[in-house]
C-alpha positions as CSV (number, residue, x, y, z in Angstrom):
1,M,137.3,40.9,53.8
2,P,133.9,40.8,53.1
3,K,131.7,37.6,53.6
4,L,131.8,36.1,50.4
5,S,127.8,34.4,48.7
6,S,127.5,31.3,46.5
7,E,124.7,33.2,44.8
8,T,125.9,36.7,43.9
9,P,129.6,38.2,43.5
10,F,131.4,41.1,45.4
11,I,131.7,43.4,42.6
12,H,133.7,46.2,43.9
13,P,133.0,50.0,43.0
14,E,133.9,51.3,39.6
15,C,133.5,47.8,38.1
16,Q,133.1,47.5,34.6
17,I,131.0,44.5,33.4
18,S,129.5,43.2,30.2
19,D,128.3,40.2,28.8
20,S,129.8,37.7,31.6
21,R,129.0,35.1,33.9
22,F,130.2,34.7,37.1
23,G,130.1,31.1,39.6
24,A,129.5,30.9,43.4
25,Y,131.7,33.2,45.9
26,V,133.4,35.2,43.6
27,E,135.1,38.7,44.2
28,I,135.6,40.9,41.4
29,G,138.4,44.0,42.9
30,A,137.6,47.8,42.7
31,G,138.2,49.2,39.3
32,S,138.3,45.8,37.3
33,R,136.8,45.3,33.5
34,V,135.3,41.9,33.0
35,A,133.8,41.5,29.5
36,N,132.7,38.2,27.6
37,S,133.8,36.3,30.4
38,D,133.1,33.4,32.9
39,I,134.5,33.3,36.5
40,G,134.2,29.9,37.8
41,D,133.5,29.8,42.0
42,Y,135.5,31.0,44.5
43,S,137.9,32.6,41.8
44,Y,138.4,36.6,42.6
45,C,140.4,39.3,41.0
46,D,142.6,42.3,42.8
47,R,141.9,45.5,41.6
48,N,142.0,47.4,38.4
49,C,142.2,44.2,36.3
50,D,141.1,43.6,32.9
51,I,139.9,40.2,31.5
52,A,138.1,40.0,28.5
53,N,137.1,36.5,26.1
54,A,138.5,34.5,29.1
55,Q,136.8,31.5,31.3
56,V,137.7,31.0,34.7
57,G,138.3,28.2,36.0
58,K,137.6,27.4,40.0
59,F,139.5,28.8,43.1
60,S,142.0,31.7,40.3
61,N,143.6,34.0,42.4
62,I,144.1,36.9,40.1
63,A,146.2,39.3,41.6
64,S,145.9,43.2,40.4
65,A,146.6,45.0,37.4
66,T,146.9,41.3,35.6
67,R,145.2,41.9,32.4
68,I,143.4,38.6,30.3
69,G,142.9,38.1,26.7
70,A,144.2,41.1,26.1
71,T,143.0,41.9,22.1
72,D,145.4,42.1,19.7
73,H,144.9,44.5,16.5
74,P,145.2,43.2,13.4
75,M,148.8,43.2,11.6
76,E,148.0,41.5,8.3
77,K,145.7,44.1,7.4
78,A,146.8,48.3,5.8
79,S,146.7,50.1,9.1
80,L,146.6,48.8,13.3
81,H,144.2,51.4,14.3
82,H,141.1,50.8,15.1
83,F,139.8,53.6,12.3
84,H,138.3,50.1,10.1
85,Y,136.7,48.4,12.9
86,R,135.3,51.6,16.0
87,S,134.2,52.9,12.3
88,A,130.8,55.1,13.9
89,S,132.8,57.2,16.2
90,Y,134.9,58.5,13.0
91,W,132.1,58.5,10.1
92,D,128.0,58.9,10.7
93,D,127.0,56.7,7.8
94,V,129.0,53.6,8.8
95,T,128.7,51.2,11.3
96,D,131.1,49.3,13.0
97,D,133.2,46.3,11.8
98,A,130.6,42.9,13.7
99,D,133.0,41.0,12.4
100,W,136.6,41.5,13.8
101,F,134.2,41.7,16.9
102,A,132.7,38.8,17.0
103,H,136.5,37.7,15.6
104,R,138.4,39.0,18.7
105,A,135.8,37.2,21.4
106,S,136.1,33.8,19.9
107,R,139.5,34.0,20.8
108,R,139.2,33.2,24.5
109,A,141.7,32.6,27.2
110,Q,141.3,29.4,29.0
111,I,142.7,29.9,33.4
112,G,142.7,26.5,35.1
113,H,141.4,25.7,38.2
114,D,143.7,26.6,41.5
115,T,145.6,28.8,39.5
116,W,147.8,31.9,40.5
117,I,148.0,35.0,38.4
118,G,150.4,37.2,39.7
119,H,151.0,41.2,39.6
120,G,150.8,43.4,36.6
121,A,150.6,39.9,34.3
122,L,149.2,40.0,31.0
123,I,148.2,36.7,29.0
124,K,147.3,37.3,25.4
125,P,143.9,35.6,23.7
126,E,144.0,31.5,22.8
127,V,146.8,30.7,25.7
128,T,145.5,27.8,28.1
129,I,147.0,28.4,31.7
130,G,146.2,25.0,33.4
131,H,145.1,24.1,36.6
132,G,147.5,24.3,39.4
133,A,150.0,26.8,37.5
134,V,151.9,29.7,38.9
135,V,151.8,32.6,36.3
136,A,155.1,35.0,38.0
137,S,154.3,38.7,38.2
138,G,154.7,40.9,35.6
139,S,155.1,37.9,32.6
140,V,154.2,38.1,29.2
141,V,152.5,34.5,28.4
142,T,151.8,33.8,25.1
143,K,152.2,29.8,24.7
144,D,149.6,27.3,26.8
145,V,150.7,27.1,30.4
146,A,151.2,23.3,31.2
147,P,149.4,22.4,34.6
148,Y,151.3,23.0,38.1
149,T,154.6,24.9,36.0
150,I,155.3,27.7,37.4
151,V,156.8,30.7,34.5
152,G,157.6,33.9,34.2
153,G,159.4,36.6,32.4
154,N,158.7,38.5,28.7
155,T,157.9,36.1,26.9
156,A,157.0,33.4,30.1
157,R,159.0,30.6,30.1
158,L,159.4,27.5,32.2
159,I,160.9,28.6,36.0
160,R,160.1,24.7,37.8
161,R,157.5,21.7,38.1
162,R,155.2,23.5,41.4
163,Y,154.9,19.4,42.1
164,P,156.4,16.8,40.8
165,A,155.0,14.9,38.1
166,L,152.9,11.8,39.9
167,V,152.0,14.5,42.6
168,A,150.4,17.0,40.0
169,D,149.0,14.0,38.2
170,Q,147.4,12.3,41.6
171,M,146.6,16.3,42.2
172,M,144.6,16.6,38.8
173,Q,142.8,13.1,39.4
174,L,141.4,14.2,43.5
175,A,140.2,17.1,41.6
176,W,140.0,18.9,45.2
177,W,138.3,21.8,43.2
178,D,135.0,20.0,43.0
179,W,134.4,19.0,46.1
180,D,130.9,20.8,47.6
181,H,131.2,23.9,50.0
182,A,130.6,21.6,53.4
183,R,133.3,19.4,52.6
184,L,135.7,22.5,51.8
185,R,134.5,23.2,55.4
186,A,135.6,19.8,56.9
187,C,138.3,19.1,55.1
188,L,139.3,23.2,56.6
189,P,142.1,22.0,58.4
190,D,144.4,20.0,56.9
191,F,143.3,22.3,53.1
192,R,145.6,24.2,56.1
193,K,148.3,22.0,57.6
194,L,149.2,19.7,55.2
195,T,151.4,19.2,52.3
196,A,150.2,18.7,49.0
197,E,151.3,15.2,49.3
198,A,150.3,14.4,53.2
199,F,146.7,15.4,51.5
200,L,147.0,13.3,48.5
201,E,147.6,10.3,51.3
202,K,144.7,10.6,53.2
203,Y,142.0,11.6,50.0
204,A,143.6,10.1,47.2
């Protein structure tokens, strides 16, 4: 694994990056596309991810082949096809539909802190994945996911809570993801060995 930097994201080969911002210690896996998105501190994606129009929190773990902010076709119009918004590719005397692309870009997916998005999951625009939530591999997420829950399936449904409700609430209040780098290092032994309940007993 590469040594990560607080100043510059580690972007593996063959990535396509446009109009995006990266926090400290971010890693973008090979062959991934990131467009019109913000990736928070310590978050990473594995290989061949497609992330567009998304706000990704801190410490997010995004597995390979995941798609976040998967775009829609205009089902209410006469045609689904992109000839009517990518029109410049078909005719010399017309431009692309800027309003359509602005609308698409405004529909942000929100990924919370300390989340785990499993391999091949697909998250639709305007969906919020709560802090601490887990999305199972291959899931299609069309609705908001509550903090510290585990969802899966097509379409994704609640499997179980990751923590009991009280523990989840206390973890949200602790908000350890806002600790600075030095404090994270100081607490590393406890992150490694303590259960969530024991960690909260020590630090909450």
